C-alpha positions in Angstrom: -19.0 10.1 -9.5 -16.7 12.2 -11.7 -15.2 9.6 -14.2 -12.1 11.8 -14.8 -11.2 12.1 -11.1 -8.7 9.8 -9.4 -10.4 7.4 -7.0 -9.1 6.1 -3.7 -10.9 2.9 -2.7 -11.4 2.3 1.0 -12.7 -1.2 2.1 -14.8 -0.3 5.1 -16.2 -2.7 7.7 -17.2 -0.1 10.4 -14.3 -1.1 12.6 -11.8 1.2 14.3 -9.0 0.0 12.0 -11.2 0.9 9.0 -11.5 4.4 10.5 -7.7 4.6 10.6 -7.6 3.7 6.9 -10.1 6.5 6.2 -7.9 9.1 7.9 -4.9 8.1 5.7 -7.1 8.1 2.6 -8.4 11.6 3.4 -4.9 13.0 3.7 -3.8 11.4 0.4 -7.1 12.5 -1.4 -6.7 16.1 -0.3 -3.1 16.3 -1.6 -3.8 14.4 -4.9 -7.2 16.0 -5.4 -8.9 12.6 -5.5 -12.3 11.3 -4.6 -13.0 8.6 -2.1 -15.0 5.4 -2.7 -16.2 3.5 0.3 -16.7 -0.2 -0.3 -18.5 -2.6 2.1 -18.5 -6.3 1.4 -21.5 -8.4 2.4 -22.1 -12.2 2.2 -25.4 -11.6 0.4 -27.6 -8.7 -0.4 -30.3 -9.4 2.2 -29.1 -6.5 4.4 -28.0 -4.3 1.6 -30.2 -1.3 2.4 -29.3 -1.3 6.1 -25.6 -1.5 5.3 -25.8 1.2 2.7 -27.5 3.5 5.1 -24.8 3.0 7.7 -22.1 3.5 5.1 -23.7 6.7 3.7 -23.8 8.1 7.2 -20.1 7.6 7.6 -19.3 8.9 4.1 -21.5 12.0 4.4 -19.7 12.9 7.7 -16.3 12.6 5.9 -17.5 14.6 2.9 -18.9 17.4 5.1 -15.9 17.5 7.4 -13.2 17.5 4.7 -14.9 18.9 1.6 -14.2 15.7 -0.4 -16.3 13.9 -2.9 -17.2 10.5 -1.4 -19.2 7.7 -2.9 -20.5 4.5 -1.3 -21.0 1.0 -2.7 -22.1 -2.4 -1.3 -20.9 -5.6 -3.0 -21.6 -9.2 -2.2 -18.8 -11.8 -2.2 -15.6 -12.9 -0.5 -13.4 -10.1 0.8 -10.3 -11.9 -0.6 -11.6 -11.4 -4.2 -14.3 -8.7 -4.1 -12.0 -5.8 -3.1 -9.4 -6.1 -5.9 -12.1 -6.9 -8.4 -14.0 -3.8 -7.6 -10.8 -1.7 -7.4 -10.0 -2.7 -11.0 -13.7 -2.2 -12.1 -13.6 1.5 -11.0 -9.9 1.9 -12.1 -8.8 3.0 -8.7 -5.3 4.4 -8.5 -4.9 3.3 -4.9 -6.6 1.1 -2.3 -6.1 2.3 1.3 -6.9 -0.7 3.6 -6.6 -1.7 7.2 -4.5 -4.6 8.2 -3.6 -6.3 11.5 -1.4 -9.1 12.8 -2.5 -12.6 11.6 -4.5 -14.7 14.0 -5.3 -18.4 14.2 -4.8 -20.2 11.0 -3.9 -17.0 9.2 -0.4 -17.4 10.8 0.0 -20.5 8.6 -1.9 -19.5 5.5 -1.1 -15.8 5.4 -3.4 -13.0 6.5 -6.5 -11.9 4.6 -4.6 -8.7 3.6 -2.1 -10.7 1.6 -4.8 -12.7 -0.1 -6.7 -9.5 -1.0 -3.7 -7.8 -2.6 -2.1 -10.8 -4.4 -2.3 -10.4 -8.1 -4.0 -7.0 -8.1 -2.8 -4.4 -10.7 -3.9 -1.6 -8.3 -1.4 -0.7 -5.5 -2.5 -1.1 -1.9 -1.6 1.2 1.0 -2.0 -0.8 4.2 -2.2 0.7 7.7 -2.5 -0.3 11.3 -3.0 3.0 13.0 -3.9 6.7 12.2 -1.3 8.8 10.4 1.2 10.5 12.6 2.1 13.3 10.3 0.6 15.1 7.3 3.5 14.5 5.0 5.5 11.6 3.7 8.9 13.0 4.5 10.9 9.8 4.8 10.2 6.8 2.5 12.2 3.5 2.8 12.8 1.7 -0.5 14.3 -1.8 0.0 16.7 -2.8 -2.7 16.9 -6.5 -3.4 17.7 -9.1 -6.1 14.5 -8.7 -8.1 14.2 -6.9 -11.4 10.9 -5.5 -10.2 12.8 -2.9 -8.1 12.6 -0.7 -11.2 8.8 -0.9 -11.1 8.7 0.6 -7.6 10.5 3.7 -8.9 7.5 4.9 -10.9 5.6 5.3 -7.7 8.4 7.1 -6.1 8.3 9.5 -9.0 4.6 10.1 -8.5 4.9 10.6 -4.8 7.5 13.2 -5.3 5.0 15.3 -7.3 2.9 15.7 -4.1 5.3 15.3 -1.3 8.8 16.6 -0.6 10.2 13.2 0.4 13.7 11.8 1.1 14.1 8.3 -0.2 16.2 5.8 1.8 17.5 3.1 -0.5 18.0 0.2 2.0 20.2 -2.5 0.5 21.4 -5.9 1.8 25.0 -6.4 3.2 26.0 -8.3 0.1 28.3 -7.7 -2.8 26.0 -9.0 -5.5 26.0 -7.9 -9.2 22.2 -7.8 -9.4 21.9 -5.7 -6.2 24.6 -3.3 -7.5 22.9 -3.0 -10.8 19.5 -2.3 -9.2 21.1 0.3 -7.0 22.8 2.0 -9.9 19.5 2.2 -11.8 17.7 3.6 -8.7 20.4 6.3 -8.3 20.3 7.3 -11.9 16.5 7.4 -11.8 16.3 9.5 -8.6 19.0 11.9 -9.7 17.3 12.4 -13.0 14.1 13.4 -11.2 16.0 15.5 -8.7 14.7 13.4 -5.8 16.7 13.5 -2.6 18.0 10.1 -1.5 20.4 8.3 0.8 21.9 4.8 0.4 21.9 2.7 3.6 23.5 -0.7 3.9 22.2 -3.4 6.3 24.5 -4.2 9.1 23.9 -7.9 9.1 23.6 -10.5 6.4 20.4 -12.2 7.6 16.8 -11.2 8.1 16.9 -8.2 5.9 13.2 -7.6 6.2 13.2 -7.2 10.0 16.3 -5.0 9.7 14.6 -2.8 7.1 11.6 -2.4 9.4 13.8 -1.5 12.4 15.7 1.1 10.3 12.4 2.6 9.1 11.3 2.9 12.7 14.6 4.4 13.8 14.3 7.3 11.2 10.6 7.7 11.9 9.7 6.8 8.2 6.2 7.4 7.2 6.1 4.7 4.5 7.9 1.6 3.2 7.3 0.6 -0.4 7.5 -3.1 -1.2 6.9 -5.4 -4.2 4.7 -8.4 -3.2 5.9 -12.0 -3.9 4.8 -13.6 -7.1 2.5 -16.6 -7.2 1.7 -16.8 -3.4 0.9 -20.4 -2.5 -0.1 -22.1 0.7 3.4 -23.7 0.8 5.1 -20.3 0.5 2.9 -18.9 3.2 3.6 -21.7 5.6 7.4 -21.2 5.1 6.9 -17.5 6.1 6.2 -14.7 3.6 8.4 -11.6 3.9 5.4 -9.7 2.7 3.6 -10.5 5.9 6.4 -9.3 8.1 6.3 -6.0 6.4 2.5 -5.6 6.3 1.9 -6.4 10.0 5.2 -4.9 11.3 5.3 -4.3 15.0 6.0 -0.6 14.6 2.8 -0.2 12.5 4.5 1.7 9.7 2.3 2.1 6.6 3.3 -0.2 3.7 2.6 0.5 0.0 2.3 -2.9 -1.7 2.8 -3.3 -5.4 2.4 -6.4 -7.6 4.8 -7.1 -10.4 3.2 -5.6 -13.6 4.4 -6.1 -17.2 2.5 -3.1 -18.3 3.9 -0.6 -15.8 6.4 0.8 -18.2 3.4 2.5 -20.0 2.8 4.6 -16.9 4.7 6.8 -14.5 2.7 6.5 -11.4 -0.9 7.7 -10.6 -2.0 8.1 -14.2 
């Protein structure tokens, strides 16, 4: 593995949904000249050699088909902690991961995807189906009351280096000082980077998350960028996390999920 090359981590469990994540990761890797790292989590290492052989067969097929550098690793542990731990160990710049609608008690406690991503300093790109297009032409950027809106802009800047995207700043139907301030900052930032954007105001004053998702679907957006909630607890999950509505949205739009980071001002994206 080239230590100087950007790494995209793909948690892989041999399912069709994992194959969808691979297809997204391949597209991103080719554009950003990154390598791929397949990670399979096992409960213990008793079947490590068999799992590694299966994983290498998949990885070799991807490497030969697309001309990418692909590496494989098996790690024991719980999925909810092993993925983000390994992502930080290899200093991945992005994790491309499958997700799906919560089932059973996940509806109360939050899906495994939310638990995997919570607290990670590495951004996650979660998908539910294969990519529909090669490019990220339309990206939806929800503007809200949180100061972390500014942190999302660093990733917008980085995406613009690889994709010619139009950013849709989707804001609530509210005349609030913090939202106005966040919007002004976003406009100055995007104009300073010569990034095309459009401001869109929600029509209603309730359920901004669902309205954002419906808007993204209407314009055929390829991506929504969100900031995950801080300090996710069981109580918060039972009340309904907006993160979950985004991640398992019914239109299956890919979601880039970031966690609030105090050190992000040192960086400007995938560096």
